[in-house]
C-alpha positions as CSV (number, residue, x, y, z in Angstrom):
1,M,234.9,19.1,45.8
2,N,233.4,16.7,48.3
3,T,229.7,16.9,47.7
4,G,228.9,15.0,51.0
5,L,230.3,17.9,53.0
6,F,228.4,20.4,50.9
7,V,225.1,18.5,51.4
8,G,225.8,18.2,55.2
9,A,226.5,21.9,55.5
10,A,223.4,22.8,53.5
11,R,221.3,20.5,55.8
12,R,222.7,22.1,58.9
13,A,222.0,25.6,57.5
14,C,218.3,24.7,57.0
15,A,216.0,24.9,60.1
16,Q,213.3,23.0,58.3
17,T,213.9,20.4,55.6
18,F,211.1,18.8,53.6
19,R,211.4,15.7,51.4
20,R,209.0,14.7,48.7
21,T,209.4,11.5,46.9
22,L,208.5,11.5,43.3
23,P,208.4,8.4,41.1
24,S,212.0,8.5,40.0
25,F,213.8,10.5,42.5
26,T,213.7,12.3,45.9
27,V,213.6,16.1,46.1
28,Q,214.6,18.0,49.2
29,Y,213.2,21.4,49.9
30,C,215.0,23.7,52.3
31,Q,213.7,26.7,54.2
32,S,216.4,28.7,55.7
33,T,216.2,31.0,58.7
34,Q,219.5,32.7,58.1
35,P,220.2,34.9,55.0
36,V,222.6,33.6,52.4
37,P,225.1,36.0,50.8
38,A,224.0,36.9,47.2
39,A,227.4,38.3,46.4
40,R,230.6,39.3,48.3
41,L,230.7,42.9,47.3
42,P,227.9,45.4,47.4
43,Y,225.6,46.5,44.6
44,R,226.0,50.1,43.3
45,I,222.4,51.0,42.3
46,K,220.9,54.2,41.1
47,V,217.5,54.8,42.6
48,S,214.7,57.3,42.0
49,A,213.4,59.7,44.5
50,G,209.9,58.8,46.0
51,K,209.9,55.4,44.4
52,R,209.4,52.4,46.8
53,Y,211.9,49.6,46.7
54,A,212.1,46.2,48.3
55,W,215.6,45.0,49.2
56,C,216.1,41.3,49.3
57,A,217.1,40.4,52.9
58,C,217.2,36.6,52.4
59,G,219.6,36.4,49.6
60,H,217.6,33.9,47.4
61,S,216.1,36.5,44.9
62,K,217.2,36.1,41.3
63,K,216.8,39.9,40.9
64,Q,219.5,41.0,43.4
65,P,219.6,43.3,45.3
66,F,215.9,43.6,45.0
67,C,213.1,41.1,46.1
68,D,211.4,38.9,43.7
69,G,209.3,37.0,46.3
70,T,211.5,33.9,46.5
71,H,211.7,34.3,50.4
72,R,208.1,33.0,50.5
73,S,209.2,29.5,49.7
74,K,212.9,29.5,50.5
75,A,213.1,31.6,53.7
76,P,209.6,32.5,54.9
77,G,210.9,33.8,58.2
78,I,212.9,36.6,56.4
79,S,211.0,39.5,54.9
80,P,212.4,42.2,52.4
81,V,213.2,45.6,53.6
82,F,211.2,48.4,52.1
83,F,212.7,51.8,51.5
84,T,211.9,55.0,49.6
85,P,214.8,57.3,48.8
86,E,214.4,61.1,49.2
87,K,216.4,62.1,46.1
88,D,217.8,60.4,43.0
89,K,221.1,59.0,43.9
90,A,223.4,56.0,43.6
91,F,223.6,53.8,46.7
92,M,225.7,50.9,47.8
93,L,223.3,48.2,48.7
94,C,224.4,45.3,50.7
95,A,224.8,41.9,48.9
96,C,226.3,39.8,51.7
97,K,223.1,40.3,53.7
98,Q,225.1,40.8,57.0
99,T,224.7,44.6,57.2
100,K,223.4,46.2,60.4
101,N,222.2,49.2,58.2
102,A,219.8,47.4,55.9
103,P,219.5,47.9,53.0
104,Y,222.8,49.9,52.8
105,C,226.3,48.5,52.9
106,D,228.1,49.0,56.1
107,G,231.3,47.1,55.2
108,S,230.2,43.8,56.7
109,H,231.3,42.1,53.5
110,F,234.9,42.3,54.6
111,K,234.1,40.1,57.5
112,V,232.3,37.6,55.2
113,I,235.3,37.6,52.7
114,F,237.7,37.1,55.7
115,Q,235.7,34.1,57.0
116,D,235.8,32.6,53.4
117,V,239.5,32.9,53.4
118,V,240.0,31.3,56.8
119,K,237.8,28.4,55.7
120,S,239.8,27.9,52.5
121,V,243.1,28.0,54.4
122,K,241.9,25.6,57.0
123,G,240.7,23.3,54.1
124,I,244.2,23.2,52.7
125,F,245.8,22.0,55.9
126,K,243.3,19.2,56.7
């Protein structure tokens, strides 16, 4: 894998990039304005009626599909989506972060998967 291409893509995805030079190395902090996919397929989650949940909308949370507050440093412009289910039920919660019906999956992950396949195929023929 060409790491130069990856770093370039990461820089383009960041609206704001901060550099901090430490005695032995430079650390680059990135704040994104676009959500990053946490996974390609939705999460099937059982939720309890009347309980308030915070769905991660930025994709940076380590407790997917729920928010752990990481958006404050990595994507401050993206807030979690709060929801309270009316009954105990299993829901499909979006993991690709492209849904138009947040936090529920609307099938947008098929588009994300297709885009990944197209990028892979284009990479083969370069």
